[in-house]
PyMOL Python script that loads the backbone (N, CA, C, O; Angstrom):
from pymol import cmd

cmd.read_pdbstr("""\
ATOM      1  N   UNK A   1     -16.411  56.881  21.679  1.00  0.00           N
ATOM      2  CA  UNK A   1     -15.099  56.725  21.084  1.00  0.00           C
ATOM      3  C   UNK A   1     -14.974  55.302  20.531  1.00  0.00           C
ATOM      4  O   UNK A   1     -15.333  54.329  21.194  1.00  0.00           O
ATOM      5  N   UNK A   2     -14.479  55.206  19.351  1.00  0.00           N
ATOM      6  CA  UNK A   2     -14.324  53.894  18.730  1.00  0.00           C
ATOM      7  C   UNK A   2     -12.858  53.541  18.601  1.00  0.00           C
ATOM      8  O   UNK A   2     -11.977  54.401  18.628  1.00  0.00           O
ATOM      9  N   UNK A   3     -12.630  52.267  18.463  1.00  0.00           N
ATOM     10  CA  UNK A   3     -11.271  51.770  18.312  1.00  0.00           C
ATOM     11  C   UNK A   3     -11.044  51.444  16.842  1.00  0.00           C
ATOM     12  O   UNK A   3     -11.812  50.668  16.274  1.00  0.00           O
ATOM     13  N   UNK A   4     -10.011  52.010  16.198  1.00  0.00           N
ATOM     14  CA  UNK A   4      -9.785  51.765  14.776  1.00  0.00           C
ATOM     15  C   UNK A   4      -9.555  50.294  14.441  1.00  0.00           C
ATOM     16  O   UNK A   4      -9.981  49.826  13.385  1.00  0.00           O
ATOM     17  N   UNK A   5      -8.897  49.575  15.316  1.00  0.00           N
ATOM     18  CA  UNK A   5      -8.666  48.149  15.063  1.00  0.00           C
ATOM     19  C   UNK A   5      -9.987  47.391  15.089  1.00  0.00           C
ATOM     20  O   UNK A   5     -10.264  46.584  14.202  1.00  0.00           O
ATOM     21  N   UNK A   6     -10.794  47.651  16.103  1.00  0.00           N
ATOM     22  CA  UNK A   6     -12.100  47.003  16.203  1.00  0.00           C
ATOM     23  C   UNK A   6     -12.988  47.392  15.021  1.00  0.00           C
ATOM     24  O   UNK A   6     -13.688  46.547  14.464  1.00  0.00           O
ATOM     25  N   UNK A   7     -12.960  48.651  14.646  1.00  0.00           N
ATOM     26  CA  UNK A   7     -13.735  49.106  13.488  1.00  0.00           C
ATOM     27  C   UNK A   7     -13.309  48.380  12.213  1.00  0.00           C
ATOM     28  O   UNK A   7     -14.147  48.020  11.386  1.00  0.00           O
ATOM     29  N   UNK A   8     -12.025  48.173  12.064  1.00  0.00           N
ATOM     30  CA  UNK A   8     -11.512  47.466  10.894  1.00  0.00           C
ATOM     31  C   UNK A   8     -11.978  46.010  10.885  1.00  0.00           C
ATOM     32  O   UNK A   8     -12.396  45.494   9.848  1.00  0.00           O
ATOM     33  N   UNK A   9     -11.906  45.355  12.035  1.00  0.00           N
ATOM     34  CA  UNK A   9     -12.407  43.968  12.135  1.00  0.00           C
ATOM     35  C   UNK A   9     -13.892  43.922  11.772  1.00  0.00           C
ATOM     36  O   UNK A   9     -14.332  43.065  11.006  1.00  0.00           O
ATOM     37  N   UNK A  10     -14.643  44.849  12.330  1.00  0.00           N
ATOM     38  CA  UNK A  10     -16.085  44.857  12.081  1.00  0.00           C
ATOM     39  C   UNK A  10     -16.416  45.139  10.620  1.00  0.00           C
ATOM     40  O   UNK A  10     -17.367  44.574  10.079  1.00  0.00           O
ATOM     41  N   UNK A  11     -15.652  45.994   9.989  1.00  0.00           N
ATOM     42  CA  UNK A  11     -15.866  46.272   8.565  1.00  0.00           C
ATOM     43  C   UNK A  11     -15.607  45.011   7.740  1.00  0.00           C
ATOM     44  O   UNK A  11     -16.336  44.717   6.793  1.00  0.00           O
ATOM     45  N   UNK A  12     -14.577  44.282   8.106  1.00  0.00           N
ATOM     46  CA  UNK A  12     -14.287  43.024   7.410  1.00  0.00           C
ATOM     47  C   UNK A  12     -15.410  42.018   7.616  1.00  0.00           C
ATOM     48  O   UNK A  12     -15.824  41.347   6.670  1.00  0.00           O
ATOM     49  N   UNK A  13     -15.900  41.909   8.832  1.00  0.00           N
ATOM     50  CA  UNK A  13     -17.025  41.008   9.121  1.00  0.00           C
ATOM     51  C   UNK A  13     -18.246  41.416   8.311  1.00  0.00           C
ATOM     52  O   UNK A  13     -18.935  40.560   7.756  1.00  0.00           O
ATOM     53  N   UNK A  14     -18.521  42.706   8.238  1.00  0.00           N
ATOM     54  CA  UNK A  14     -19.668  43.191   7.459  1.00  0.00           C
ATOM     55  C   UNK A  14     -19.530  42.816   5.984  1.00  0.00           C
ATOM     56  O   UNK A  14     -20.509  42.429   5.346  1.00  0.00           O
ATOM     57  N   UNK A  15     -18.331  42.929   5.452  1.00  0.00           N
ATOM     58  CA  UNK A  15     -18.091  42.559   4.047  1.00  0.00           C
ATOM     59  C   UNK A  15     -18.289  41.059   3.832  1.00  0.00           C
ATOM     60  O   UNK A  15     -18.884  40.640   2.839  1.00  0.00           O
ATOM     61  N   UNK A  16     -17.794  40.271   4.753  1.00  0.00           N
ATOM     62  CA  UNK A  16     -17.958  38.821   4.647  1.00  0.00           C
ATOM     63  C   UNK A  16     -19.433  38.452   4.747  1.00  0.00           C
ATOM     64  O   UNK A  16     -19.909  37.614   3.982  1.00  0.00           O
ATOM     65  N   UNK A  17     -20.163  39.063   5.677  1.00  0.00           N
ATOM     66  CA  UNK A  17     -21.591  38.793   5.806  1.00  0.00           C
ATOM     67  C   UNK A  17     -22.335  39.118   4.511  1.00  0.00           C
ATOM     68  O   UNK A  17     -23.209  38.364   4.084  1.00  0.00           O
ATOM     69  N   UNK A  18     -21.987  40.232   3.897  1.00  0.00           N
ATOM     70  CA  UNK A  18     -22.622  40.611   2.630  1.00  0.00           C
ATOM     71  C   UNK A  18     -22.303  39.585   1.546  1.00  0.00           C
ATOM     72  O   UNK A  18     -23.180  39.214   0.766  1.00  0.00           O
ATOM     73  N   UNK A  19     -21.057  39.129   1.494  1.00  0.00           N
ATOM     74  CA  UNK A  19     -20.679  38.123   0.508  1.00  0.00           C
ATOM     75  C   UNK A  19     -21.434  36.822   0.752  1.00  0.00           C
ATOM     76  O   UNK A  19     -21.875  36.181  -0.201  1.00  0.00           O
ATOM     77  N   UNK A  20     -21.590  36.421   2.013  1.00  0.00           N
ATOM     78  CA  UNK A  20     -22.346  35.206   2.328  1.00  0.00           C
ATOM     79  C   UNK A  20     -23.783  35.298   1.831  1.00  0.00           C
ATOM     80  O   UNK A  20     -24.311  34.336   1.274  1.00  0.00           O
ATOM     81  N   UNK A  21     -24.410  36.437   2.029  1.00  0.00           N
ATOM     82  CA  UNK A  21     -25.797  36.623   1.577  1.00  0.00           C
ATOM     83  C   UNK A  21     -25.874  36.496   0.066  1.00  0.00           C
ATOM     84  O   UNK A  21     -26.779  35.843  -0.453  1.00  0.00           O
ATOM     85  N   UNK A  22     -24.950  37.101  -0.639  1.00  0.00           N
ATOM     86  CA  UNK A  22     -24.960  37.025  -2.107  1.00  0.00           C
ATOM     87  C   UNK A  22     -24.689  35.598  -2.593  1.00  0.00           C
ATOM     88  O   UNK A  22     -25.308  35.140  -3.553  1.00  0.00           O
ATOM     89  N   UNK A  23     -23.782  34.913  -1.943  1.00  0.00           N
ATOM     90  CA  UNK A  23     -23.483  33.528  -2.309  1.00  0.00           C
ATOM     91  C   UNK A  23     -24.700  32.640  -2.044  1.00  0.00           C
ATOM     92  O   UNK A  23     -25.050  31.806  -2.879  1.00  0.00           O
ATOM     93  N   UNK A  24     -25.346  32.813  -0.885  1.00  0.00           N
ATOM     94  CA  UNK A  24     -26.543  32.029  -0.590  1.00  0.00           C
ATOM     95  C   UNK A  24     -27.654  32.326  -1.594  1.00  0.00           C
ATOM     96  O   UNK A  24     -28.357  31.414  -2.029  1.00  0.00           O
ATOM     97  N   UNK A  25     -27.812  33.580  -1.959  1.00  0.00           N
ATOM     98  CA  UNK A  25     -28.840  33.933  -2.945  1.00  0.00           C
ATOM     99  C   UNK A  25     -28.567  33.240  -4.273  1.00  0.00           C
ATOM    100  O   UNK A  25     -29.491  32.725  -4.901  1.00  0.00           O
ATOM    101  N   UNK A  26     -27.326  33.221  -4.703  1.00  0.00           N
ATOM    102  CA  UNK A  26     -26.973  32.536  -5.952  1.00  0.00           C
ATOM    103  C   UNK A  26     -27.198  31.036  -5.831  1.00  0.00           C
ATOM    104  O   UNK A  26     -27.694  30.403  -6.764  1.00  0.00           O
ATOM    105  N   UNK A  27     -26.839  30.470  -4.699  1.00  0.00           N
ATOM    106  CA  UNK A  27     -27.055  29.040  -4.489  1.00  0.00           C
ATOM    107  C   UNK A  27     -28.541  28.712  -4.590  1.00  0.00           C
ATOM    108  O   UNK A  27     -28.913  27.724  -5.224  1.00  0.00           O
ATOM    109  N   UNK A  28     -29.387  29.521  -3.977  1.00  0.00           N
ATOM    110  CA  UNK A  28     -30.828  29.260  -4.012  1.00  0.00           C
ATOM    111  C   UNK A  28     -31.421  29.510  -5.395  1.00  0.00           C
ATOM    112  O   UNK A  28     -32.403  28.865  -5.762  1.00  0.00           O
ATOM    113  N   UNK A  29     -30.853  30.424  -6.165  1.00  0.00           N
ATOM    114  CA  UNK A  29     -31.313  30.585  -7.555  1.00  0.00           C
ATOM    115  C   UNK A  29     -31.060  29.296  -8.338  1.00  0.00           C
ATOM    116  O   UNK A  29     -31.906  28.854  -9.115  1.00  0.00           O
ATOM    117  N   UNK A  30     -29.900  28.707  -8.127  1.00  0.00           N
ATOM    118  CA  UNK A  30     -29.557  27.473  -8.833  1.00  0.00           C
ATOM    119  C   UNK A  30     -30.416  26.313  -8.332  1.00  0.00           C
ATOM    120  O   UNK A  30     -30.933  25.536  -9.134  1.00  0.00           O
ATOM    121  N   UNK A  31     -30.570  26.191  -7.021  1.00  0.00           N
ATOM    122  CA  UNK A  31     -31.370  25.081  -6.507  1.00  0.00           C
ATOM    123  C   UNK A  31     -32.842  25.237  -6.877  1.00  0.00           C
ATOM    124  O   UNK A  31     -33.563  24.245  -6.983  1.00  0.00           O
ATOM    125  N   UNK A  32     -33.289  26.462  -7.072  1.00  0.00           N
ATOM    126  CA  UNK A  32     -34.662  26.669  -7.551  1.00  0.00           C
ATOM    127  C   UNK A  32     -34.807  26.084  -8.956  1.00  0.00           C
ATOM    128  O   UNK A  32     -35.820  25.459  -9.268  1.00  0.00           O
ATOM    129  N   UNK A  33     -33.806  26.286  -9.794  1.00  0.00           N
ATOM    130  CA  UNK A  33     -33.828  25.712 -11.146  1.00  0.00           C
ATOM    131  C   UNK A  33     -33.791  24.187 -11.067  1.00  0.00           C
ATOM    132  O   UNK A  33     -34.461  23.509 -11.846  1.00  0.00           O
ATOM    133  N   UNK A  34     -33.012  23.646 -10.133  1.00  0.00           N
ATOM    134  CA  UNK A  34     -32.969  22.198  -9.933  1.00  0.00           C
ATOM    135  C   UNK A  34     -34.356  21.699  -9.521  1.00  0.00           C
ATOM    136  O   UNK A  34     -34.828  20.680 -10.025  1.00  0.00           O
ATOM    137  N   UNK A  35     -34.996  22.413  -8.616  1.00  0.00           N
ATOM    138  CA  UNK A  35     -36.341  22.031  -8.167  1.00  0.00           C
ATOM    139  C   UNK A  35     -37.340  22.035  -9.312  1.00  0.00           C
ATOM    140  O   UNK A  35     -38.166  21.129  -9.417  1.00  0.00           O
ATOM    141  N   UNK A  36     -37.274  23.042 -10.167  1.00  0.00           N
ATOM    142  CA  UNK A  36     -38.170  23.103 -11.326  1.00  0.00           C
ATOM    143  C   UNK A  36     -37.902  21.932 -12.264  1.00  0.00           C
ATOM    144  O   UNK A  36     -38.837  21.328 -12.791  1.00  0.00           O
ATOM    145  N   UNK A  37     -36.630  21.610 -12.474  1.00  0.00           N
ATOM    146  CA  UNK A  37     -36.264  20.478 -13.323  1.00  0.00           C
ATOM    147  C   UNK A  37     -36.797  19.173 -12.732  1.00  0.00           C
ATOM    148  O   UNK A  37     -37.375  18.352 -13.444  1.00  0.00           O
ATOM    149  N   UNK A  38     -36.597  18.990 -11.431  1.00  0.00           N
ATOM    150  CA  UNK A  38     -37.084  17.774 -10.776  1.00  0.00           C
ATOM    151  C   UNK A  38     -38.599  17.669 -10.888  1.00  0.00           C
ATOM    152  O   UNK A  38     -39.127  16.594 -11.174  1.00  0.00           O
ATOM    153  N   UNK A  39     -39.301  18.779 -10.663  1.00  0.00           N
ATOM    154  CA  UNK A  39     -40.760  18.755 -10.743  1.00  0.00           C
ATOM    155  C   UNK A  39     -41.221  18.424 -12.159  1.00  0.00           C
ATOM    156  O   UNK A  39     -42.159  17.648 -12.341  1.00  0.00           O
ATOM    157  N   UNK A  40     -40.573  19.003 -13.151  1.00  0.00           N
ATOM    158  CA  UNK A  40     -40.955  18.772 -14.550  1.00  0.00           C
ATOM    159  C   UNK A  40     -40.662  17.347 -14.991  1.00  0.00           C
ATOM    160  O   UNK A  40     -41.283  16.843 -15.927  1.00  0.00           O
ATOM    161  N   UNK A  41     -39.721  16.697 -14.322  1.00  0.00           N
ATOM    162  CA  UNK A  41     -39.327  15.348 -14.704  1.00  0.00           C
ATOM    163  C   UNK A  41     -39.753  14.291 -13.679  1.00  0.00           C
ATOM    164  O   UNK A  41     -39.262  13.162 -13.691  1.00  0.00           O
ATOM    165  N   UNK A  42     -40.671  14.677 -12.798  1.00  0.00           N
ATOM    166  CA  UNK A  42     -41.214  13.771 -11.781  1.00  0.00           C
ATOM    167  C   UNK A  42     -40.119  13.086 -10.952  1.00  0.00           C
ATOM    168  O   UNK A  42     -40.214  11.902 -10.631  1.00  0.00           O
ATOM    169  N   UNK A  43     -39.097  13.846 -10.620  1.00  0.00           N
ATOM    170  CA  UNK A  43     -38.010  13.341  -9.778  1.00  0.00           C
ATOM    171  C   UNK A  43     -38.290  13.705  -8.324  1.00  0.00           C
ATOM    172  O   UNK A  43     -38.953  14.710  -8.064  1.00  0.00           O
ATOM    173  N   UNK A  44     -37.802  12.917  -7.373  1.00  0.00           N
ATOM    174  CA  UNK A  44     -38.038  13.234  -5.962  1.00  0.00           C
ATOM    175  C   UNK A  44     -37.360  14.544  -5.554  1.00  0.00           C
ATOM    176  O   UNK A  44     -36.323  14.923  -6.098  1.00  0.00           O
ATOM    177  N   UNK A  45     -37.970  15.217  -4.588  1.00  0.00           N
ATOM    178  CA  UNK A  45     -37.446  16.505  -4.120  1.00  0.00           C
ATOM    179  C   UNK A  45     -36.097  16.365  -3.440  1.00  0.00           C
ATOM    180  O   UNK A  45     -35.275  17.281  -3.481  1.00  0.00           O
ATOM    181  N   UNK A  46     -35.870  15.213  -2.812  1.00  0.00           N
ATOM    182  CA  UNK A  46     -34.591  15.038  -2.114  1.00  0.00           C
ATOM    183  C   UNK A  46     -33.827  13.860  -2.695  1.00  0.00           C
ATOM    184  O   UNK A  46     -34.393  12.962  -3.320  1.00  0.00           O
ATOM    185  N   UNK A  47     -32.524  13.897  -2.466  1.00  0.00           N
ATOM    186  CA  UNK A  47     -31.624  12.824  -2.888  1.00  0.00           C
ATOM    187  C   UNK A  47     -30.721  12.533  -1.689  1.00  0.00           C
ATOM    188  O   UNK A  47     -29.612  13.060  -1.598  1.00  0.00           O
ATOM    189  N   UNK A  48     -31.205  11.688  -0.766  1.00  0.00           N
ATOM    190  CA  UNK A  48     -30.458  11.458   0.475  1.00  0.00           C
ATOM    191  C   UNK A  48     -29.009  11.020   0.266  1.00  0.00           C
ATOM    192  O   UNK A  48     -28.134  11.415   1.037  1.00  0.00           O
ATOM    193  N   UNK A  49     -28.741  10.218  -0.756  1.00  0.00           N
ATOM    194  CA  UNK A  49     -27.361   9.782  -1.000  1.00  0.00           C
ATOM    195  C   UNK A  49     -26.455  10.952  -1.329  1.00  0.00           C
ATOM    196  O   UNK A  49     -25.359  11.070  -0.783  1.00  0.00           O
ATOM    197  N   UNK A  50     -26.916  11.821  -2.230  1.00  0.00           N
ATOM    198  CA  UNK A  50     -26.123  13.002  -2.583  1.00  0.00           C
ATOM    199  C   UNK A  50     -25.958  13.921  -1.378  1.00  0.00           C
ATOM    200  O   UNK A  50     -24.878  14.464  -1.144  1.00  0.00           O
ATOM    201  N   UNK A  51     -27.029  14.088  -0.619  1.00  0.00           N
ATOM    202  CA  UNK A  51     -26.967  14.970   0.550  1.00  0.00           C
ATOM    203  C   UNK A  51     -25.898  14.490   1.530  1.00  0.00           C
ATOM    204  O   UNK A  51     -25.109  15.291   2.032  1.00  0.00           O
ATOM    205  N   UNK A  52     -25.871  13.192   1.799  1.00  0.00           N
ATOM    206  CA  UNK A  52     -24.871  12.659   2.725  1.00  0.00           C
ATOM    207  C   UNK A  52     -23.458  12.785   2.169  1.00  0.00           C
ATOM    208  O   UNK A  52     -22.519  13.079   2.909  1.00  0.00           O
ATOM    209  N   UNK A  53     -23.307  12.562   0.864  1.00  0.00           N
ATOM    210  CA  UNK A  53     -21.975  12.739   0.252  1.00  0.00           C
ATOM    211  C   UNK A  53     -21.529  14.198   0.361  1.00  0.00           C
ATOM    212  O   UNK A  53     -20.362  14.472   0.639  1.00  0.00           O
ATOM    213  N   UNK A  54     -22.443  15.119   0.146  1.00  0.00           N
ATOM    214  CA  UNK A  54     -22.116  16.542   0.252  1.00  0.00           C
ATOM    215  C   UNK A  54     -21.721  16.905   1.677  1.00  0.00           C
ATOM    216  O   UNK A  54     -20.757  17.638   1.899  1.00  0.00           O
ATOM    217  N   UNK A  55     -22.472  16.386   2.636  1.00  0.00           N
ATOM    218  CA  UNK A  55     -22.164  16.683   4.038  1.00  0.00           C
ATOM    219  C   UNK A  55     -20.782  16.168   4.391  1.00  0.00           C
ATOM    220  O   UNK A  55     -20.000  16.881   5.020  1.00  0.00           O
ATOM    221  N   UNK A  56     -20.469  14.941   3.997  1.00  0.00           N
ATOM    222  CA  UNK A  56     -19.138  14.390   4.277  1.00  0.00           C
ATOM    223  C   UNK A  56     -18.047  15.214   3.592  1.00  0.00           C
ATOM    224  O   UNK A  56     -17.013  15.505   4.194  1.00  0.00           O
ATOM    225  N   UNK A  57     -18.281  15.588   2.330  1.00  0.00           N
ATOM    226  CA  UNK A  57     -17.296  16.390   1.599  1.00  0.00           C
ATOM    227  C   UNK A  57     -17.070  17.733   2.289  1.00  0.00           C
ATOM    228  O   UNK A  57     -15.933  18.177   2.444  1.00  0.00           O
ATOM    229  N   UNK A  58     -18.161  18.373   2.700  1.00  0.00           N
ATOM    230  CA  UNK A  58     -18.022  19.682   3.331  1.00  0.00           C
ATOM    231  C   UNK A  58     -17.470  19.589   4.744  1.00  0.00           C
ATOM    232  O   UNK A  58     -16.822  20.527   5.209  1.00  0.00           O
ATOM    233  N   UNK A  59     -17.709  18.484   5.437  1.00  0.00           N
ATOM    234  CA  UNK A  59     -17.068  18.287   6.744  1.00  0.00           C
ATOM    235  C   UNK A  59     -15.547  18.210   6.569  1.00  0.00           C
ATOM    236  O   UNK A  59     -14.794  18.785   7.355  1.00  0.00           O
ATOM    237  N   UNK A  60     -15.103  17.486   5.518  1.00  0.00           N
ATOM    238  CA  UNK A  60     -13.651  17.407   5.256  1.00  0.00           C
ATOM    239  C   UNK A  60     -13.094  18.789   4.925  1.00  0.00           C
ATOM    240  O   UNK A  60     -12.029  19.170   5.412  1.00  0.00           O
ATOM    241  N   UNK A  61     -13.819  19.535   4.095  1.00  0.00           N
ATOM    242  CA  UNK A  61     -13.379  20.898   3.761  1.00  0.00           C
ATOM    243  C   UNK A  61     -13.307  21.765   5.013  1.00  0.00           C
ATOM    244  O   UNK A  61     -12.382  22.563   5.169  1.00  0.00           O
ATOM    245  N   UNK A  62     -14.281  21.607   5.900  1.00  0.00           N
ATOM    246  CA  UNK A  62     -14.293  22.389   7.142  1.00  0.00           C
ATOM    247  C   UNK A  62     -13.053  22.082   7.977  1.00  0.00           C
ATOM    248  O   UNK A  62     -12.404  22.991   8.495  1.00  0.00           O
ATOM    249  N   UNK A  63     -12.732  20.810   8.103  1.00  0.00           N
ATOM    250  CA  UNK A  63     -11.535  20.432   8.867  1.00  0.00           C
ATOM    251  C   UNK A  63     -10.305  21.076   8.243  1.00  0.00           C
ATOM    252  O   UNK A  63      -9.470  21.648   8.943  1.00  0.00           O
ATOM    253  N   UNK A  64     -10.199  20.977   6.918  1.00  0.00           N
ATOM    254  CA  UNK A  64      -9.051  21.575   6.225  1.00  0.00           C
ATOM    255  C   UNK A  64      -8.983  23.087   6.434  1.00  0.00           C
ATOM    256  O   UNK A  64      -7.900  23.669   6.492  1.00  0.00           O
ATOM    257  N   UNK A  65     -10.157  23.714   6.548  1.00  0.00           N
ATOM    258  CA  UNK A  65     -10.215  25.167   6.725  1.00  0.00           C
ATOM    259  C   UNK A  65     -10.179  25.591   8.195  1.00  0.00           C
ATOM    260  O   UNK A  65     -10.298  26.775   8.512  1.00  0.00           O
ATOM    261  N   UNK A  66     -10.014  24.614   9.082  1.00  0.00           N
ATOM    262  CA  UNK A  66      -9.996  24.858  10.526  1.00  0.00           C
ATOM    263  C   UNK A  66     -11.309  25.456  11.020  1.00  0.00           C
ATOM    264  O   UNK A  66     -11.333  26.349  11.868  1.00  0.00           O
ATOM    265  N   UNK A  67     -12.410  24.929  10.456  1.00  0.00           N
ATOM    266  CA  UNK A  67     -13.761  25.292  10.878  1.00  0.00           C
ATOM    267  C   UNK A  67     -14.367  24.061  11.537  1.00  0.00           C
ATOM    268  O   UNK A  67     -14.144  22.940  11.080  1.00  0.00           O
ATOM    269  N   UNK A  68     -15.113  24.256  12.583  1.00  0.00           N
ATOM    270  CA  UNK A  68     -15.751  23.150  13.293  1.00  0.00           C
ATOM    271  C   UNK A  68     -16.649  22.362  12.335  1.00  0.00           C
ATOM    272  O   UNK A  68     -17.626  22.910  11.825  1.00  0.00           O
ATOM    273  N   UNK A  69     -16.337  21.083  12.079  1.00  0.00           N
ATOM    274  CA  UNK A  69     -17.149  20.301  11.143  1.00  0.00           C
ATOM    275  C   UNK A  69     -18.578  20.096  11.630  1.00  0.00           C
ATOM    276  O   UNK A  69     -19.489  19.940  10.816  1.00  0.00           O
ATOM    277  N   UNK A  70     -18.790  20.094  12.946  1.00  0.00           N
ATOM    278  CA  UNK A  70     -20.157  19.977  13.477  1.00  0.00           C
ATOM    279  C   UNK A  70     -20.971  21.204  13.080  1.00  0.00           C
ATOM    280  O   UNK A  70     -22.118  21.081  12.648  1.00  0.00           O
ATOM    281  N   UNK A  71     -20.385  22.371  13.225  1.00  0.00           N
ATOM    282  CA  UNK A  71     -21.063  23.602  12.817  1.00  0.00           C
ATOM    283  C   UNK A  71     -21.348  23.584  11.325  1.00  0.00           C
ATOM    284  O   UNK A  71     -22.452  23.921  10.898  1.00  0.00           O
ATOM    285  N   UNK A  72     -20.362  23.194  10.532  1.00  0.00           N
ATOM    286  CA  UNK A  72     -20.556  23.201   9.082  1.00  0.00           C
ATOM    287  C   UNK A  72     -21.650  22.224   8.679  1.00  0.00           C
ATOM    288  O   UNK A  72     -22.422  22.507   7.763  1.00  0.00           O
ATOM    289  N   UNK A  73     -21.728  21.084   9.348  1.00  0.00           N
ATOM    290  CA  UNK A  73     -22.785  20.125   9.041  1.00  0.00           C
ATOM    291  C   UNK A  73     -24.155  20.682   9.405  1.00  0.00           C
ATOM    292  O   UNK A  73     -25.102  20.555   8.628  1.00  0.00           O
ATOM    293  N   UNK A  74     -24.269  21.289  10.565  1.00  0.00           N
ATOM    294  CA  UNK A  74     -25.556  21.893  10.962  1.00  0.00           C
ATOM    295  C   UNK A  74     -25.981  22.956   9.959  1.00  0.00           C
ATOM    296  O   UNK A  74     -27.147  23.025   9.571  1.00  0.00           O
ATOM    297  N   UNK A  75     -25.043  23.768   9.551  1.00  0.00           N
ATOM    298  CA  UNK A  75     -25.328  24.838   8.589  1.00  0.00           C
ATOM    299  C   UNK A  75     -25.789  24.245   7.262  1.00  0.00           C
ATOM    300  O   UNK A  75     -26.781  24.695   6.689  1.00  0.00           O
ATOM    301  N   UNK A  76     -25.068  23.233   6.770  1.00  0.00           N
ATOM    302  CA  UNK A  76     -25.430  22.621   5.494  1.00  0.00           C
ATOM    303  C   UNK A  76     -26.765  21.901   5.589  1.00  0.00           C
ATOM    304  O   UNK A  76     -27.574  21.982   4.665  1.00  0.00           O
ATOM    305  N   UNK A  77     -27.010  21.200   6.683  1.00  0.00           N
ATOM    306  CA  UNK A  77     -28.307  20.516   6.838  1.00  0.00           C
ATOM    307  C   UNK A  77     -29.456  21.526   6.833  1.00  0.00           C
ATOM    308  O   UNK A  77     -30.516  21.261   6.266  1.00  0.00           O
ATOM    309  N   UNK A  78     -29.250  22.657   7.451  1.00  0.00           N
ATOM    310  CA  UNK A  78     -30.273  23.711   7.433  1.00  0.00           C
ATOM    311  C   UNK A  78     -30.542  24.158   5.994  1.00  0.00           C
ATOM    312  O   UNK A  78     -31.698  24.308   5.599  1.00  0.00           O
ATOM    313  N   UNK A  79     -29.499  24.368   5.224  1.00  0.00           N
ATOM    314  CA  UNK A  79     -29.649  24.782   3.835  1.00  0.00           C
ATOM    315  C   UNK A  79     -30.345  23.686   3.031  1.00  0.00           C
ATOM    316  O   UNK A  79     -31.251  23.975   2.249  1.00  0.00           O
ATOM    317  N   UNK A  80     -29.934  22.443   3.213  1.00  0.00           N
ATOM    318  CA  UNK A  80     -30.543  21.329   2.481  1.00  0.00           C
ATOM    319  C   UNK A  80     -32.036  21.237   2.794  1.00  0.00           C
ATOM    320  O   UNK A  80     -32.850  21.056   1.888  1.00  0.00           O
ATOM    321  N   UNK A  81     -32.394  21.360   4.061  1.00  0.00           N
ATOM    322  CA  UNK A  81     -33.814  21.304   4.442  1.00  0.00           C
ATOM    323  C   UNK A  81     -34.606  22.403   3.740  1.00  0.00           C
ATOM    324  O   UNK A  81     -35.725  22.171   3.282  1.00  0.00           O
ATOM    325  N   UNK A  82     -34.040  23.565   3.659  1.00  0.00           N
ATOM    326  CA  UNK A  82     -34.715  24.677   2.992  1.00  0.00           C
ATOM    327  C   UNK A  82     -34.838  24.418   1.498  1.00  0.00           C
ATOM    328  O   UNK A  82     -35.878  24.710   0.908  1.00  0.00           O
ATOM    329  N   UNK A  83     -33.808  23.881   0.883  1.00  0.00           N
ATOM    330  CA  UNK A  83     -33.845  23.559  -0.547  1.00  0.00           C
ATOM    331  C   UNK A  83     -34.926  22.511  -0.818  1.00  0.00           C
ATOM    332  O   UNK A  83     -35.699  22.645  -1.767  1.00  0.00           O
ATOM    333  N   UNK A  84     -34.978  21.471   0.015  1.00  0.00           N
ATOM    334  CA  UNK A  84     -35.990  20.425  -0.167  1.00  0.00           C
ATOM    335  C   UNK A  84     -37.385  21.019  -0.034  1.00  0.00           C
ATOM    336  O   UNK A  84     -38.286  20.678  -0.800  1.00  0.00           O
ATOM    337  N   UNK A  85     -37.560  21.896   0.929  1.00  0.00           N
ATOM    338  CA  UNK A  85     -38.860  22.566   1.091  1.00  0.00           C
ATOM    339  C   UNK A  85     -39.239  23.313  -0.188  1.00  0.00           C
ATOM    340  O   UNK A  85     -40.387  23.248  -0.627  1.00  0.00           O
ATOM    341  N   UNK A  86     -38.295  24.010  -0.777  1.00  0.00           N
ATOM    342  CA  UNK A  86     -38.545  24.723  -2.037  1.00  0.00           C
ATOM    343  C   UNK A  86     -38.872  23.743  -3.156  1.00  0.00           C
ATOM    344  O   UNK A  86     -39.773  23.997  -3.955  1.00  0.00           O
ATOM    345  N   UNK A  87     -38.142  22.613  -3.223  1.00  0.00           N
ATOM    346  CA  UNK A  87     -38.396  21.616  -4.246  1.00  0.00           C
ATOM    347  C   UNK A  87     -39.785  21.019  -4.097  1.00  0.00           C
ATOM    348  O   UNK A  87     -40.485  20.797  -5.085  1.00  0.00           O
ATOM    349  N   UNK A  88     -40.176  20.762  -2.865  1.00  0.00           N
ATOM    350  CA  UNK A  88     -41.513  20.220  -2.641  1.00  0.00           C
ATOM    351  C   UNK A  88     -42.591  21.220  -3.051  1.00  0.00           C
ATOM    352  O   UNK A  88     -43.628  20.832  -3.589  1.00  0.00           O
ATOM    353  N   UNK A  89     -42.350  22.490  -2.801  1.00  0.00           N
ATOM    354  CA  UNK A  89     -43.298  23.526  -3.235  1.00  0.00           C
ATOM    355  C   UNK A  89     -43.376  23.567  -4.752  1.00  0.00           C
ATOM    356  O   UNK A  89     -44.459  23.728  -5.314  1.00  0.00           O
ATOM    357  N   UNK A  90     -42.238  23.424  -5.418  1.00  0.00           N
ATOM    358  CA  UNK A  90     -42.216  23.443  -6.885  1.00  0.00           C
ATOM    359  C   UNK A  90     -42.978  22.246  -7.448  1.00  0.00           C
ATOM    360  O   UNK A  90     -43.577  22.333  -8.520  1.00  0.00           O
ATOM    361  N   UNK A  91     -42.952  21.121  -6.715  1.00  0.00           N
ATOM    362  CA  UNK A  91     -43.633  19.908  -7.163  1.00  0.00           C
ATOM    363  C   UNK A  91     -45.109  19.926  -6.780  1.00  0.00           C
ATOM    364  O   UNK A  91     -45.862  19.018  -7.134  1.00  0.00           O
ATOM    365  N   UNK A  92     -45.516  20.965  -6.055  1.00  0.00           N
ATOM    366  CA  UNK A  92     -46.917  21.090  -5.659  1.00  0.00           C
ATOM    367  C   UNK A  92     -47.306  20.222  -4.473  1.00  0.00           C
ATOM    368  O   UNK A  92     -48.476  19.873  -4.317  1.00  0.00           O
ATOM    369  N   UNK A  93     -46.354  19.877  -3.653  1.00  0.00           N
ATOM    370  CA  UNK A  93     -46.647  19.047  -2.470  1.00  0.00           C
ATOM    371  C   UNK A  93     -46.970  19.908  -1.282  1.00  0.00           C
ATOM    372  O   UNK A  93     -47.243  19.389  -0.199  1.00  0.00           O
TER     373      UNK A  93
END
""", "prot")
cmd.dss("prot")
cmd.show_as("cartoon", "prot")
cmd.util.cbc("prot")
cmd.orient("prot")
């Protein structure tokens, strides 16, 4: 036996999870293009200054959205590390 309220919550979570996957896929398509551009122009795979500015900006957004800024930073750092790995692969490192 299922609970309609719980089922409704879970359906919403499933929709949000699907949207997150699509958003991440789009983000990685764009960062892949950035990596190709950096490789073609002999630019470094990472930009620590921009990364730190982004983390600070997203921590502020997290606070405004009532999301734990520590969690949001960990999540963003994970994404940044993956993007840098892709950029390094594009540069042949």
